[in-house]
One Martini backbone bead per residue (centre of mass of N, CA, C, O) as a GRO file, in nm:
protein
  221
    1MET     BB    1  -2.174   2.696  -0.240
    2VAL     BB    2  -2.425   2.458  -0.271
    3ARG     BB    3  -2.712   2.412  -0.487
    4HIS     BB    4  -2.646   2.125  -0.642
    5VAL     BB    5  -2.694   1.774  -0.701
    6ILE     BB    6  -2.620   1.558  -0.955
    7ASP     BB    7  -2.415   1.357  -0.812
    8GLY     BB    8  -2.170   1.176  -0.635
    9ASP     BB    9  -1.934   1.389  -0.800
   10THR     BB   10  -2.146   1.635  -0.868
   11VAL     BB   11  -2.179   1.996  -0.864
   12VAL     BB   12  -2.353   2.304  -0.794
   13LEU     BB   13  -2.292   2.619  -0.759
   14ALA     BB   14  -2.412   2.927  -0.681
   15ASP     BB   15  -2.266   3.044  -0.962
   16GLY     BB   16  -2.300   2.770  -1.169
   17ARG     BB   17  -2.075   2.593  -1.125
   18HIS     BB   18  -1.908   2.302  -1.200
   19LEU     BB   19  -1.820   2.022  -0.978
   20ARG     BB   20  -1.550   1.789  -0.943
   21LEU     BB   21  -1.445   1.540  -0.767
   22VAL     BB   22  -1.151   1.436  -0.639
   23GLY     BB   23  -1.054   1.082  -0.642
   24ILE     BB   24  -1.346   0.998  -0.749
   25ASP     BB   25  -1.614   0.747  -0.831
   26ALA     BB   26  -1.933   0.748  -0.924
   27MET     BB   27  -2.207   0.634  -1.030
   28GLU     BB   28  -2.423   0.642  -1.299
   29LEU     BB   29  -2.665   0.810  -1.428
   30GLY     BB   30  -2.913   0.810  -1.633
   31HIS     BB   31  -2.913   0.853  -1.997
   32ALA     BB   32  -3.096   0.849  -2.267
   33GLY     BB   33  -3.257   0.585  -2.131
   34ALA     BB   34  -3.071   0.493  -1.929
   35SER     BB   35  -2.976   0.331  -1.663
   36ASP     BB   36  -2.900   0.317  -1.356
   37GLN     BB   37  -2.651   0.265  -1.164
   38PRO     BB   38  -2.543   0.115  -0.912
   39TYR     BB   39  -2.544   0.351  -0.642
   40SER     BB   40  -2.611   0.636  -0.759
   41GLN     BB   41  -2.846   0.733  -0.580
   42GLU     BB   42  -2.705   0.691  -0.308
   43ALA     BB   43  -2.475   0.893  -0.359
   44ARG     BB   44  -2.648   1.144  -0.401
   45ARG     BB   45  -2.799   1.131  -0.134
   46ARG     BB   46  -2.552   1.141   0.055
   47LEU     BB   47  -2.433   1.408  -0.042
   48SER     BB   48  -2.684   1.573   0.026
   49GLU     BB   49  -2.677   1.516   0.330
   50LEU     BB   50  -2.399   1.634   0.392
   51LEU     BB   51  -2.471   1.924   0.288
   52ALA     BB   52  -2.726   1.978   0.469
   53GLN     BB   53  -2.568   2.004   0.745
   54SER     BB   54  -2.458   2.306   0.607
   55ASP     BB   55  -2.638   2.437   0.385
   56GLY     BB   56  -2.396   2.403   0.153
   57ARG     BB   57  -2.147   2.451   0.307
   58VAL     BB   58  -1.800   2.484   0.194
   59GLY     BB   59  -1.497   2.360   0.137
   60MET     BB   60  -1.205   2.431  -0.082
   61GLU     BB   61  -0.980   2.239  -0.311
   62ILE     BB   62  -0.795   2.279  -0.564
   63GLY     BB   63  -0.661   2.126  -0.803
   64ASN     BB   64  -0.392   2.094  -1.011
   65GLU     BB   65  -0.641   2.084  -1.193
   66ALA     BB   66  -0.905   2.303  -1.241
   67TYR     BB   67  -0.995   2.145  -1.512
   68ASP     BB   68  -1.175   1.969  -1.727
   69VAL     BB   69  -1.283   1.869  -2.044
   70HIS     BB   70  -1.588   1.984  -1.946
   71GLY     BB   71  -1.536   2.248  -1.748
   72ARG     BB   72  -1.490   2.144  -1.471
   73MET     BB   73  -1.427   2.166  -1.165
   74LEU     BB   74  -1.146   2.073  -0.951
   75ALA     BB   75  -1.220   1.930  -0.622
   76TYR     BB   76  -1.221   1.951  -0.284
   77LEU     BB   77  -1.452   1.871  -0.022
   78TYR     BB   78  -1.580   2.039   0.277
   79SER     BB   79  -1.675   2.064   0.572
   80PRO     BB   80  -1.677   2.287   0.829
   81SER     BB   81  -1.518   2.055   1.008
   82GLY     BB   82  -1.320   1.902   0.769
   83ALA     BB   83  -1.463   1.696   0.608
   84ASP     BB   84  -1.422   1.464   0.358
   85LEU     BB   85  -1.653   1.387   0.119
   86GLY     BB   86  -1.512   1.176  -0.055
   87GLN     BB   87  -1.420   0.994   0.176
   88ALA     BB   88  -1.705   0.931   0.283
   89LEU     BB   89  -1.795   0.768   0.030
   90LEU     BB   90  -1.578   0.551   0.047
   91VAL     BB   91  -1.644   0.437   0.333
   92GLU     BB   92  -1.955   0.362   0.218
   93GLY     BB   93  -1.937   0.244  -0.085
   94LEU     BB   94  -2.019   0.502  -0.309
   95ALA     BB   95  -1.717   0.486  -0.408
   96VAL     BB   96  -1.418   0.516  -0.601
   97LEU     BB   97  -1.101   0.510  -0.653
   98ILE     BB   98  -0.893   0.751  -0.826
   99ALA     BB   99  -0.591   0.773  -1.039
  100GLU     BB  100  -0.507   1.112  -1.147
  101PRO     BB  101  -0.290   1.278  -1.274
  102PRO     BB  102  -0.175   1.513  -1.040
  103ASP     BB  103  -0.394   1.386  -0.825
  104VAL     BB  104  -0.211   1.202  -0.553
  105GLU     BB  105  -0.196   1.292  -0.242
  106ARG     BB  106  -0.467   1.106  -0.131
  107LEU     BB  107  -0.425   0.795  -0.173
  108THR     BB  108  -0.379   0.683   0.108
  109CYS     BB  109  -0.653   0.769   0.245
  110TYR     BB  110  -0.837   0.663   0.018
  111GLY     BB  111  -0.743   0.370   0.032
  112ALA     BB  112  -0.834   0.323   0.325
  113ALA     BB  113  -1.134   0.383   0.279
  114GLU     BB  114  -1.185   0.157   0.074
  115ARG     BB  115  -1.093  -0.083   0.247
  116SER     BB  116  -1.310  -0.051   0.459
  117ALA     BB  117  -1.551  -0.107   0.269
  118ARG     BB  118  -1.456  -0.385   0.170
  119SER     BB  119  -1.438  -0.528   0.452
  120ARG     BB  120  -1.768  -0.455   0.491
  121ARG     BB  121  -1.939  -0.479   0.235
  122LEU     BB  122  -2.007  -0.200   0.090
  123GLY     BB  123  -2.202  -0.152  -0.158
  124ILE     BB  124  -2.006  -0.200  -0.418
  125TRP     BB  125  -1.877  -0.444  -0.214
  126SER     BB  126  -2.102  -0.620  -0.212
  127VAL     BB  127  -2.225  -0.927  -0.275
  128GLU     BB  128  -2.472  -0.805  -0.468
  129SER     BB  129  -2.285  -0.666  -0.648
  130PRO     BB  130  -2.232  -0.602  -1.011
  131LEU     BB  131  -1.957  -0.425  -1.045
  132VAL     BB  132  -1.771  -0.662  -0.982
  133GLN     BB  133  -1.561  -0.809  -1.215
  134HIS     BB  134  -1.449  -1.060  -1.393
  135ALA     BB  135  -1.211  -1.063  -1.634
  136ALA     BB  136  -1.326  -1.318  -1.791
  137ASP     BB  137  -1.633  -1.164  -1.824
  138ALA     BB  138  -1.570  -0.909  -1.945
  139ALA     BB  139  -1.673  -0.612  -2.162
  140PRO     BB  140  -1.474  -0.425  -2.320
  141ALA     BB  141  -1.494  -0.062  -2.382
  142ALA     BB  142  -1.460   0.227  -2.496
  143GLY     BB  143  -1.527   0.442  -2.207
  144VAL     BB  144  -1.547   0.229  -1.994
  145PHE     BB  145  -1.619   0.158  -1.659
  146LEU     BB  146  -1.415  -0.061  -1.454
  147ILE     BB  147  -1.445  -0.337  -1.220
  148LEU     BB  148  -1.173  -0.557  -1.136
  149GLU     BB  149  -1.099  -0.910  -1.113
  150GLY     BB  150  -0.781  -1.093  -1.110
  151LYS     BB  151  -0.529  -1.259  -1.271
  152VAL     BB  152  -0.194  -1.240  -1.333
  153THR     BB  153  -0.068  -1.393  -1.646
  154ASP     BB  154   0.104  -1.138  -1.752
  155VAL     BB  155   0.410  -0.973  -1.871
  156GLN     BB  156   0.488  -0.646  -2.030
  157ARG     BB  157   0.792  -0.520  -2.116
  158ARG     BB  158   0.870  -0.175  -2.171
  159ARG     BB  159   1.007   0.127  -2.225
  160ALA     BB  160   0.722   0.279  -2.155
  161GLY     BB  161   0.651   0.014  -1.969
  162LEU     BB  162   0.378  -0.180  -1.815
  163GLY     BB  163   0.215  -0.494  -1.865
  164LEU     BB  164  -0.091  -0.632  -1.744
  165ILE     BB  165  -0.251  -0.949  -1.751
  166LEU     BB  166  -0.585  -1.041  -1.732
  167GLU     BB  167  -0.682  -1.351  -1.790
  168GLY     BB  168  -0.552  -1.318  -2.095
  169ARG     BB  169  -0.729  -1.018  -2.189
  170ILE     BB  170  -0.650  -0.769  -1.990
  171LYS     BB  171  -0.499  -0.457  -2.002
  172LEU     BB  172  -0.252  -0.311  -1.791
  173TRP     BB  173  -0.117   0.021  -1.784
  174ILE     BB  174   0.223   0.131  -1.693
  175ASP     BB  175   0.385   0.396  -1.687
  176ARG     BB  176   0.706   0.489  -1.628
  177ARG     BB  177   0.617   0.752  -1.464
  178ASP     BB  178   0.448   0.563  -1.246
  179LEU     BB  179   0.644   0.349  -1.115
  180ALA     BB  180   0.752   0.522  -0.866
  181ARG     BB  181   0.484   0.470  -0.687
  182PHE     BB  182   0.596   0.190  -0.660
  183GLY     BB  183   0.752   0.002  -0.419
  184ALA     BB  184   0.715  -0.229  -0.627
  185ASP     BB  185   0.732  -0.436  -0.874
  186PRO     BB  186   0.450  -0.515  -1.059
  187ALA     BB  187   0.559  -0.789  -1.172
  188GLY     BB  188   0.508  -0.938  -0.888
  189LEU     BB  189   0.192  -1.001  -0.963
  190LEU     BB  190   0.245  -1.253  -1.084
  191GLY     BB  191  -0.013  -1.485  -1.000
  192HIS     BB  192  -0.200  -1.266  -0.886
  193LYS     BB  193  -0.460  -1.118  -0.725
  194VAL     BB  194  -0.665  -0.838  -0.834
  195LEU     BB  195  -0.766  -0.494  -0.811
  196THR     BB  196  -0.952  -0.280  -1.038
  197ARG     BB  197  -0.974   0.046  -1.217
  198GLY     BB  198  -1.129   0.201  -1.512
  199TRP     BB  199  -1.084   0.338  -1.823
  200VAL     BB  200  -1.133   0.246  -2.131
  201ARG     BB  201  -0.891   0.228  -2.398
  202ASP     BB  202  -0.774   0.323  -2.723
  203TYR     BB  203  -0.455   0.185  -2.831
  204LYS     BB  204  -0.384   0.121  -3.132
  205GLY     BB  205  -0.637  -0.099  -3.126
  206SER     BB  206  -0.606  -0.133  -2.808
  207LEU     BB  207  -0.724  -0.243  -2.510
  208GLU     BB  208  -0.706  -0.041  -2.202
  209ILE     BB  209  -0.583   0.025  -1.864
  210GLY     BB  210  -0.489   0.283  -1.670
  211ILE     BB  211  -0.216   0.287  -1.429
  212HIS     BB  212  -0.089   0.522  -1.159
  213ALA     BB  213  -0.133   0.342  -0.887
  214PRO     BB  214  -0.148   0.114  -0.627
  215GLN     BB  215  -0.441   0.193  -0.524
  216ALA     BB  216  -0.556   0.078  -0.820
  217LEU     BB  217  -0.388  -0.223  -0.736
  218PRO     BB  218  -0.484  -0.429  -0.529
  219PRO     BB  219  -0.434  -0.698  -0.363
  220LEU     BB  220  -0.558  -1.029  -0.323
  221PRO     BB  221  -0.626  -1.328  -0.154
   0.00000   0.00000   0.00000
């Protein structure tokens, strides 16, 4: 039973535990004086509406990792009829797919849900949305979540994995352990426009975004 919706991807259960939905990321509500990100209120409102249809009763499937670093449970949530609530938010363009091993089993259906929202220009993917940035204009900073589009202008192959450089300035890093999830060598994206998303991290003084599956790096026309 869900007692309270914190935001578009986090709820409080009846027993007080906080639960984070697996496989999606909704935009952040403002904290400490910061403004709400676009579509954050819409995502919270829609998740609340979906839960209200069953008076907060849900099915739950715990993720491969039961808790995150903040102590929140990690799980998929379902309506009593079996509808995946995270997938519903993706279809409506109110969340984006995230690929974070070891929870990668639903990337195919979640990727299809996100593609549907993108093709219909809904929510985050709408023409007026400021959330999708061109890589040439973005200002990456450690800890920031970015949604980027841009051309792959360079490939850096290393023993530890593969780096793809967007617009000559932003590195996407694919660890060699994740390369097996790609049906084709990601180096083939050189010269092509792609869409990606993820949290910027500082690795040995260099900023990069980790990419763990092809659904987080779809090619664009």
